[in-house]
NUVEX-902567 format. One record per residue (C-alpha): residue number from 1; z negated, y negated, x. Coordinates in steps of 0.1 Angstrom, whole numbers, plus 5000, padded with zeros to 4 digits. Each point is the difference from the previous one (the first is absolute). Layout:
<pts>
resi NUM; zz Z; yy Y; xx X
...
</pts>
This chain:
<pts>
resi 1; zz 6334; yy 3282; xx 6161
resi 2; zz 4976; yy 4993; xx 5026
resi 3; zz 4980; yy 4970; xx 4995
resi 4; zz 4984; yy 4982; xx 5024
resi 5; zz 4963; yy 4993; xx 4996
resi 6; zz 4983; yy 4967; xx 5004
resi 7; zz 4964; yy 5007; xx 5018
resi 8; zz 4968; yy 4990; xx 4983
resi 9; zz 4963; yy 4999; xx 5013
resi 10; zz 4973; yy 5002; xx 4976
resi 11; zz 4963; yy 5007; xx 5001
resi 12; zz 4982; yy 5020; xx 4971
resi 13; zz 4985; yy 4976; xx 4976
resi 14; zz 5015; yy 4966; xx 4995
resi 15; zz 5020; yy 4985; xx 5030
resi 16; zz 5027; yy 4976; xx 5006
resi 17; zz 5015; yy 4975; xx 5021
resi 18; zz 4993; yy 4962; xx 5001
resi 19; zz 5031; yy 4982; xx 4987
resi 20; zz 4988; yy 4964; xx 4990
resi 21; zz 5014; yy 5002; xx 4962
resi 22; zz 4994; yy 4966; xx 4984
resi 23; zz 5007; yy 4994; xx 4962
resi 24; zz 5035; yy 4984; xx 5011
resi 25; zz 5012; yy 5026; xx 5026
resi 26; zz 5001; yy 5030; xx 4979
resi 27; zz 4998; yy 5032; xx 5018
resi 28; zz 5028; yy 5018; xx 4977
resi 29; zz 4980; yy 5031; xx 4997
resi 30; zz 5001; yy 5035; xx 4984
resi 31; zz 4971; yy 5019; xx 4982
resi 32; zz 5001; yy 5038; xx 5005
resi 33; zz 4976; yy 5025; xx 4983
resi 34; zz 4997; yy 5029; xx 5020
resi 35; zz 4988; yy 5034; xx 4982
resi 36; zz 4989; yy 5025; xx 5028
resi 37; zz 4984; yy 5027; xx 4979
resi 38; zz 5027; yy 5012; xx 4978
resi 39; zz 5022; yy 5027; xx 5011
resi 40; zz 5026; yy 5024; xx 4985
resi 41; zz 5000; yy 5037; xx 5004
resi 42; zz 5031; yy 5024; xx 5001
resi 43; zz 5001; yy 5002; xx 4962
resi 44; zz 5005; yy 4962; xx 4998
resi 45; zz 4963; yy 4996; xx 4987
resi 46; zz 4975; yy 4971; xx 5010
resi 47; zz 4971; yy 5012; xx 5022
resi 48; zz 4974; yy 4978; xx 4996
resi 49; zz 4978; yy 4996; xx 5035
resi 50; zz 4969; yy 4982; xx 5010
resi 51; zz 5001; yy 4964; xx 4995
resi 52; zz 4990; yy 4970; xx 5023
resi 53; zz 5030; yy 4998; xx 5023
resi 54; zz 5022; yy 4976; xx 4981
resi 55; zz 5008; yy 4965; xx 5009
resi 56; zz 5018; yy 4966; xx 4989
resi 57; zz 5025; yy 4989; xx 5030
resi 58; zz 5011; yy 4963; xx 5002
resi 59; zz 5032; yy 4994; xx 5016
resi 60; zz 5016; yy 4971; xx 5014
resi 61; zz 5036; yy 4998; xx 4997
resi 62; zz 5009; yy 4968; xx 5013
resi 63; zz 5021; yy 5017; xx 5027
resi 64; zz 5022; yy 5019; xx 4974
resi 65; zz 5010; yy 5031; xx 5020
resi 66; zz 4967; yy 5002; xx 5019
resi 67; zz 4972; yy 5000; xx 4977
resi 68; zz 4964; yy 4999; xx 5012
resi 69; zz 4968; yy 5014; xx 4987
resi 70; zz 4974; yy 4974; xx 4999
resi 71; zz 4974; yy 5015; xx 4981
resi 72; zz 4985; yy 5035; xx 4988
resi 73; zz 4974; yy 5003; xx 4973
resi 74; zz 4982; yy 5028; xx 4993
resi 75; zz 5005; yy 5002; xx 4961
resi 76; zz 5008; yy 5026; xx 4975
resi 77; zz 5035; yy 5006; xx 4986
resi 78; zz 5019; yy 5023; xx 4983
resi 79; zz 5040; yy 5011; xx 4997
resi 80; zz 4994; yy 5009; xx 4964
resi 81; zz 5016; yy 4975; xx 4977
resi 82; zz 5027; yy 4976; xx 5009
resi 83; zz 5001; yy 4983; xx 5034
resi 84; zz 4991; yy 4966; xx 4984
resi 85; zz 4963; yy 5001; xx 4999
resi 86; zz 4996; yy 4970; xx 5023
resi 87; zz 5014; yy 4965; xx 5003
resi 88; zz 5001; yy 4969; xx 5023
resi 89; zz 4996; yy 4965; xx 4987
resi 90; zz 5032; yy 4977; xx 5002
resi 91; zz 4981; yy 4978; xx 5026
resi 92; zz 4987; yy 5032; xx 5020
resi 93; zz 4965; yy 4991; xx 4999
resi 94; zz 4987; yy 5032; xx 4982
resi 95; zz 5011; yy 5036; xx 4996
resi 96; zz 4987; yy 5019; xx 4970
resi 97; zz 4998; yy 5038; xx 5003
resi 98; zz 4990; yy 5023; xx 4972
resi 99; zz 4985; yy 5035; xx 5007
resi 100; zz 5011; yy 5021; xx 4970
resi 101; zz 4984; yy 5032; xx 5007
resi 102; zz 4965; yy 5011; xx 5016
resi 103; zz 4994; yy 5034; xx 5012
resi 104; zz 4970; yy 5022; xx 4987
resi 105; zz 4990; yy 5038; xx 5016
resi 106; zz 5015; yy 5025; xx 4980
resi 107; zz 4990; yy 5037; xx 5009
resi 108; zz 5009; yy 5001; xx 5036
resi 109; zz 5023; yy 4971; xx 4996
resi 110; zz 5009; yy 4969; xx 4984
resi 111; zz 5013; yy 4986; xx 4969
resi 112; zz 5011; yy 4963; xx 4992
resi 113; zz 4986; yy 4980; xx 4974
resi 114; zz 5006; yy 4964; xx 4988
resi 115; zz 4988; yy 4973; xx 5020
resi 116; zz 4997; yy 4963; xx 4988
resi 117; zz 5001; yy 4978; xx 5035
resi 118; zz 5019; yy 4972; xx 5008
resi 119; zz 4996; yy 4989; xx 5036
resi 120; zz 5005; yy 4962; xx 5012
resi 121; zz 5012; yy 4995; xx 5034
resi 122; zz 5000; yy 4966; xx 5013
resi 123; zz 5035; yy 4998; xx 5023
resi 124; zz 4990; yy 4967; xx 5015
resi 125; zz 4973; yy 5016; xx 5022
resi 126; zz 5005; yy 5011; xx 5034
resi 127; zz 5002; yy 5030; xx 4997
resi 128; zz 5006; yy 5003; xx 4961
resi 129; zz 4966; yy 5014; xx 4983
resi 130; zz 4987; yy 5011; xx 4968
resi 131; zz 4980; yy 4972; xx 4982
resi 132; zz 4991; yy 5017; xx 4965
resi 133; zz 5004; yy 5029; xx 4978
resi 134; zz 5006; yy 4997; xx 4964
resi 135; zz 4996; yy 5026; xx 4973
resi 136; zz 5027; yy 5002; xx 4971
resi 137; zz 5014; yy 5025; xx 4979
resi 138; zz 5003; yy 5038; xx 5006
resi 139; zz 5024; yy 5010; xx 5026
resi 140; zz 5019; yy 4966; xx 5010
resi 141; zz 5035; yy 5007; xx 5008
resi 142; zz 5031; yy 4975; xx 5000
resi 143; zz 4991; yy 4966; xx 5007
resi 144; zz 5018; yy 4966; xx 4999
resi 145; zz 4994; yy 4963; xx 5008
resi 146; zz 5016; yy 4968; xx 4985
resi 147; zz 5019; yy 4978; xx 5020
resi 148; zz 4976; yy 4975; xx 4997
resi 149; zz 4972; yy 5021; xx 5017
resi 150; zz 4973; yy 4995; xx 4974
resi 151; zz 5005; yy 5030; xx 4979
resi 152; zz 5001; yy 5039; xx 5006
resi 153; zz 5007; yy 5027; xx 4976
resi 154; zz 4986; yy 5036; xx 5005
resi 155; zz 5012; yy 5031; xx 4982
resi 156; zz 4968; yy 5020; xx 4993
resi 157; zz 5017; yy 5035; xx 4995
resi 158; zz 4971; yy 5022; xx 4988
resi 159; zz 4988; yy 4969; xx 4976
resi 160; zz 5034; yy 4993; xx 4984
resi 161; zz 4995; yy 4964; xx 5009
resi 162; zz 5009; yy 4970; xx 5023
resi 163; zz 4974; yy 4982; xx 5014
resi 164; zz 5005; yy 4960; xx 5008
resi 165; zz 4988; yy 4986; xx 5031
resi 166; zz 4998; yy 4964; xx 5008
resi 167; zz 5005; yy 4987; xx 5035
resi 168; zz 4985; yy 4966; xx 5012
resi 169; zz 5003; yy 4994; xx 5039
resi 170; zz 4983; yy 5032; xx 5011
resi 171; zz 4981; yy 5009; xx 4971
resi 172; zz 5011; yy 5027; xx 4978
resi 173; zz 4985; yy 5008; xx 4964
resi 174; zz 5005; yy 5021; xx 4974
resi 175; zz 5010; yy 4980; xx 4967
resi 176; zz 5014; yy 5025; xx 4973
resi 177; zz 5006; yy 5034; xx 4990
resi 178; zz 5029; yy 5008; xx 4979
resi 179; zz 5002; yy 5034; xx 4982
resi 180; zz 5034; yy 5014; xx 4997
resi 181; zz 4996; yy 5033; xx 4982
resi 182; zz 5020; yy 5020; xx 5025
resi 183; zz 4994; yy 5011; xx 5036
resi 184; zz 5015; yy 4973; xx 5025
resi 185; zz 5012; yy 5001; xx 5035
resi 186; zz 5017; yy 4969; xx 5012
resi 187; zz 5004; yy 4962; xx 4989
resi 188; zz 5025; yy 4974; xx 5010
resi 189; zz 4997; yy 4959; xx 4991
resi 190; zz 5032; yy 4983; xx 4994
resi 191; zz 5006; yy 4971; xx 5025
resi 192; zz 4992; yy 4971; xx 4974
resi 193; zz 4964; yy 5015; xx 4996
resi 194; zz 5004; yy 5003; xx 4964
resi 195; zz 5003; yy 5037; xx 4993
resi 196; zz 4994; yy 5033; xx 5015
resi 197; zz 5011; yy 5037; xx 4994
resi 198; zz 4978; yy 5029; xx 5005
resi 199; zz 5012; yy 5035; xx 5001
resi 200; zz 4989; yy 5025; xx 4975
resi 201; zz 5011; yy 5029; xx 5017
resi 202; zz 4992; yy 5032; xx 4979
resi 203; zz 5011; yy 4979; xx 4969
resi 204; zz 5034; yy 4991; xx 5017
resi 205; zz 4995; yy 4963; xx 4993
resi 206; zz 4991; yy 4967; xx 5016
resi 207; zz 4975; yy 4977; xx 4983
resi 208; zz 5007; yy 4964; xx 4997
resi 209; zz 4973; yy 4973; xx 5008
resi 210; zz 4998; yy 4964; xx 4995
resi 211; zz 4985; yy 4975; xx 5024
resi 212; zz 4987; yy 4969; xx 4994
resi 213; zz 4986; yy 4984; xx 5034
resi 214; zz 4972; yy 5028; xx 5008
resi 215; zz 4998; yy 5013; xx 4965
resi 216; zz 5019; yy 5031; xx 4992
resi 217; zz 5005; yy 5015; xx 4965
resi 218; zz 5019; yy 5031; xx 4988
resi 219; zz 5019; yy 4996; xx 4965
resi 220; zz 5005; yy 5039; xx 4998
resi 221; zz 5036; yy 4996; xx 5012
resi 222; zz 5016; yy 5029; xx 5017
resi 223; zz 5032; yy 5007; xx 5014
resi 224; zz 5012; yy 5038; xx 5002
resi 225; zz 5016; yy 5007; xx 5035
resi 226; zz 5009; yy 5033; xx 5020
resi 227; zz 4976; yy 5032; xx 5002
resi 228; zz 4969; yy 4994; xx 5019
resi 229; zz 5003; yy 4963; xx 5013
resi 230; zz 4978; yy 5000; xx 5030
resi 231; zz 5008; yy 4967; xx 5016
resi 232; zz 5014; yy 4966; xx 4991
resi 233; zz 5012; yy 4970; xx 5017
resi 234; zz 5020; yy 4969; xx 4989
resi 235; zz 5027; yy 4982; xx 5018
resi 236; zz 4995; yy 4968; xx 5019
resi 237; zz 5021; yy 4979; xx 4974
resi 238; zz 4980; yy 5018; xx 4971
resi 239; zz 5032; yy 5012; xx 4985
resi 240; zz 4989; yy 5036; xx 4998
resi 241; zz 4971; yy 5023; xx 5002
resi 242; zz 5006; yy 5033; xx 5013
resi 243; zz 4979; yy 5033; xx 4997
resi 244; zz 5000; yy 5030; xx 5022
resi 245; zz 5001; yy 5030; xx 4976
resi 246; zz 4991; yy 5036; xx 5016
resi 247; zz 5009; yy 5021; xx 4970
resi 248; zz 4983; yy 5032; xx 4990
resi 249; zz 4966; yy 4987; xx 4998
resi 250; zz 5000; yy 4988; xx 5037
resi 251; zz 5005; yy 5036; xx 5010
resi 252; zz 5023; yy 5005; xx 5032
resi 253; zz 5027; yy 5025; xx 4987
resi 254; zz 5032; yy 4990; xx 5018
resi 255; zz 5012; yy 4981; xx 4969
resi 256; zz 5015; yy 4962; xx 5004
resi 257; zz 4977; yy 4973; xx 4994
resi 258; zz 5013; yy 4968; xx 4985
resi 259; zz 4992; yy 4960; xx 4999
resi 260; zz 4996; yy 4984; xx 4966
resi 261; zz 5018; yy 4963; xx 5000
resi 262; zz 4981; yy 4977; xx 4978
resi 263; zz 5018; yy 4966; xx 4992
resi 264; zz 4972; yy 4975; xx 4999
resi 265; zz 5022; yy 4972; xx 4991
resi 266; zz 5012; yy 5018; xx 4968
resi 267; zz 4979; yy 4987; xx 4966
resi 268; zz 4981; yy 5023; xx 4996
resi 269; zz 5002; yy 5016; xx 5036
resi 270; zz 5013; yy 5033; xx 4997
resi 271; zz 5011; yy 5033; xx 5016
resi 272; zz 5037; yy 4996; xx 5012
resi 273; zz 5010; yy 5028; xx 5023
resi 274; zz 4988; yy 5028; xx 5022
resi 275; zz 5012; yy 5008; xx 5034
resi 276; zz 4997; yy 5034; xx 5015
resi 277; zz 4980; yy 5004; xx 5034
resi 278; zz 4989; yy 5029; xx 5022
resi 279; zz 4973; yy 5022; xx 4989
resi 280; zz 4962; yy 4987; xx 4992
resi 281; zz 5002; yy 4964; xx 5009
resi 282; zz 4967; yy 4986; xx 5006
resi 283; zz 5005; yy 4969; xx 5023
resi 284; zz 5019; yy 4970; xx 4987
resi 285; zz 5007; yy 4965; xx 5017
resi 286; zz 5021; yy 4970; xx 4994
resi 287; zz 5015; yy 4974; xx 5023
resi 288; zz 4980; yy 4968; xx 5000
resi 289; zz 5033; yy 4979; xx 4998
resi 290; zz 5028; yy 5025; xx 4995
resi 291; zz 5017; yy 5023; xx 4977
resi 292; zz 4988; yy 5029; xx 5014
resi 293; zz 4972; yy 5027; xx 4989
resi 294; zz 4988; yy 5034; xx 5017
resi 295; zz 4994; yy 5031; xx 4980
resi 296; zz 4977; yy 5023; xx 5024
resi 297; zz 5007; yy 5038; xx 4987
resi 298; zz 4977; yy 5027; xx 5015
resi 299; zz 5029; yy 5022; xx 4997
resi 300; zz 4981; yy 5032; xx 5005
resi 301; zz 4987; yy 4988; xx 5035
resi 302; zz 4964; yy 5008; xx 4994
resi 303; zz 4976; yy 5015; xx 4974
resi 304; zz 5027; yy 5027; xx 4994
resi 305; zz 4999; yy 5038; xx 5005
resi 306; zz 5013; yy 5009; xx 5034
resi 307; zz 5027; yy 5021; xx 4988
resi 308; zz 5011; yy 4981; xx 4969
resi 309; zz 5035; yy 4996; xx 4996
resi 310; zz 4995; yy 4960; xx 4997
resi 311; zz 4977; yy 4997; xx 5031
resi 312; zz 5016; yy 4974; xx 5026
resi 313; zz 4988; yy 4985; xx 5032
resi 314; zz 5006; yy 4964; xx 4989
resi 315; zz 4995; yy 4975; xx 4973
resi 316; zz 5029; yy 4979; xx 4988
resi 317; zz 5003; yy 4962; xx 4997
resi 318; zz 5025; yy 4995; xx 4970
resi 319; zz 5012; yy 4963; xx 5004
resi 320; zz 5006; yy 4980; xx 4968
resi 321; zz 5021; yy 4970; xx 4995
resi 322; zz 4987; yy 4974; xx 4975
resi 323; zz 5030; yy 4978; xx 5006
resi 324; zz 5023; yy 4990; xx 4970
resi 325; zz 4977; yy 5002; xx 4973
resi 326; zz 4995; yy 5040; xx 5000
resi 327; zz 4982; yy 5025; xx 5021
resi 328; zz 5020; yy 5027; xx 5017
resi 329; zz 4991; yy 5025; xx 5029
resi 330; zz 5024; yy 4991; xx 5032
resi 331; zz 4988; yy 5025; xx 5026
resi 332; zz 4970; yy 5018; xx 5015
resi 333; zz 4985; yy 5006; xx 5034
resi 334; zz 4976; yy 5025; xx 5011
resi 335; zz 4962; yy 4997; xx 5008
resi 336; zz 4974; yy 5020; xx 5012
resi 337; zz 4979; yy 5026; xx 4984
resi 338; zz 4979; yy 4991; xx 4967
resi 339; zz 5011; yy 4962; xx 5003
resi 340; zz 4978; yy 4980; xx 4979
resi 341; zz 4998; yy 4963; xx 5003
resi 342; zz 5029; yy 4975; xx 5008
resi 343; zz 4997; yy 4965; xx 5006
resi 344; zz 5028; yy 4971; xx 5011
resi 345; zz 4990; yy 4974; xx 5025
resi 346; zz 4995; yy 4966; xx 4986
resi 347; zz 5037; yy 4990; xx 5005
resi 348; zz 5013; yy 5034; xx 4989
resi 349; zz 5018; yy 5009; xx 5033
resi 350; zz 4979; yy 5029; xx 5008
resi 351; zz 4983; yy 5029; xx 4981
resi 352; zz 4972; yy 5020; xx 5007
resi 353; zz 4991; yy 5035; xx 4990
resi 354; zz 4969; yy 5019; xx 5001
resi 355; zz 5005; yy 5037; xx 5005
resi 356; zz 4969; yy 5018; xx 4989
resi 357; zz 5007; yy 5035; xx 5018
resi 358; zz 5013; yy 4984; xx 5030
resi 359; zz 4974; yy 4976; xx 5006
resi 360; zz 5022; yy 4969; xx 5008
resi 361; zz 5015; yy 4969; xx 4989
resi 362; zz 5040; yy 5002; xx 5000
resi 363; zz 5018; yy 4969; xx 5004
resi 364; zz 5034; yy 4991; xx 4987
resi 365; zz 5022; yy 4969; xx 5004
resi 366; zz 5018; yy 4985; xx 4968
resi 367; zz 5036; yy 4990; xx 5009
resi 368; zz 5025; yy 4989; xx 4973
resi 369; zz 4983; yy 5019; xx 4974
resi 370; zz 4997; yy 5030; xx 5024
resi 371; zz 4968; yy 5017; xx 5008
resi 372; zz 5003; yy 5013; xx 5038
resi 373; zz 4972; yy 5021; xx 5015
resi 374; zz 4992; yy 4982; xx 5032
resi 375; zz 4987; yy 5032; xx 5018
resi 376; zz 4968; yy 4983; xx 5004
resi 377; zz 4963; yy 5008; xx 4986
resi 378; zz 4965; yy 4992; xx 5002
resi 379; zz 4979; yy 5029; xx 5005
resi 380; zz 4970; yy 4996; xx 4976
resi 381; zz 4962; yy 5014; xx 5007
resi 382; zz 5006; yy 5020; xx 4966
resi 383; zz 5022; yy 5007; xx 4971
resi 384; zz 5012; yy 4970; xx 4981
resi 385; zz 4998; yy 5005; xx 4964
resi 386; zz 5004; yy 4966; xx 4988
resi 387; zz 5011; yy 4965; xx 5011
resi 388; zz 5008; yy 4964; xx 4991
resi 389; zz 5008; yy 4967; xx 5016
resi 390; zz 4995; yy 4964; xx 4986
resi 391; zz 5030; yy 5003; xx 4978
resi 392; zz 5005; yy 5032; xx 4976
</pts>
């Protein structure tokens, strides 16, 4: 299907449009991390090229079907890891962006090594700008901000830990580091702000954290879920936690993926179901105000051998209904090549999906629980590796 591309205009460096944002007139943003240095060869293997061309892109979605780029910041990012290494505060004053990996020379090429940077971006500036850089644990990956907007959690993948950040106005500080004993990838905070779930993907578990104000503790409580749980989200009503399970150690082999369903209203919370989805789910999004969730399955659309039987030309968006006290798959629609991040608009009427290999932002309309491709897309300056809005 041909997609009409919205135009964008940008300079190299930090650019943007003046849009007069105030604290009471939120711009309704998306923050997108572009990785322009990783490529895939015909054997599906990653090729690491010279760094320095990545960017963080700020997109204004006030006009739902005609989003506009308002800033491009030349900051390093990576597609390696779940597409949740960034977040926006609920009041849209700040964006936090983690850079999971740095690059070092390796013979005639390059190799990735864990980084430890969190970029703090002021969204109220015109255009949005980088205001500070924090150092946290090694390979900061999945990130979540609570609904109060005063606490962020970051999964430090190479440190087997979660870093706690406090947020006050526009000041962000490192408050705690909590060891979880296993490699971690993603984190989600319950709507009431009292608990968090962290995926231990190599251990096939999620850790249960307790939150008291801005103090976070881990009582060594884990829940067994599916194989290789890479991403986690919590429904807006707080009823279910969902994990996207890639299977087979995260290796794309054409086999089906799954979504684990955890009932958070049970005492104690427990795994209650599995839902089959397409191969290698990475992106995961929940509607901010309805019984709808989206699992983004790579479906062999990138990072696979060119002639492999499971190589395809499109990712899949598997549509999950959370209505009626249980989760079930109700359909699927196609996305572009190697789709990663997925974000609902604040009222839940649109869905935005970043297609890494196509370098665009695909726009879908939600109609009576159905997800319809509008045929429109915003061309991006690079390859979208991750994406978040002001709601999970």
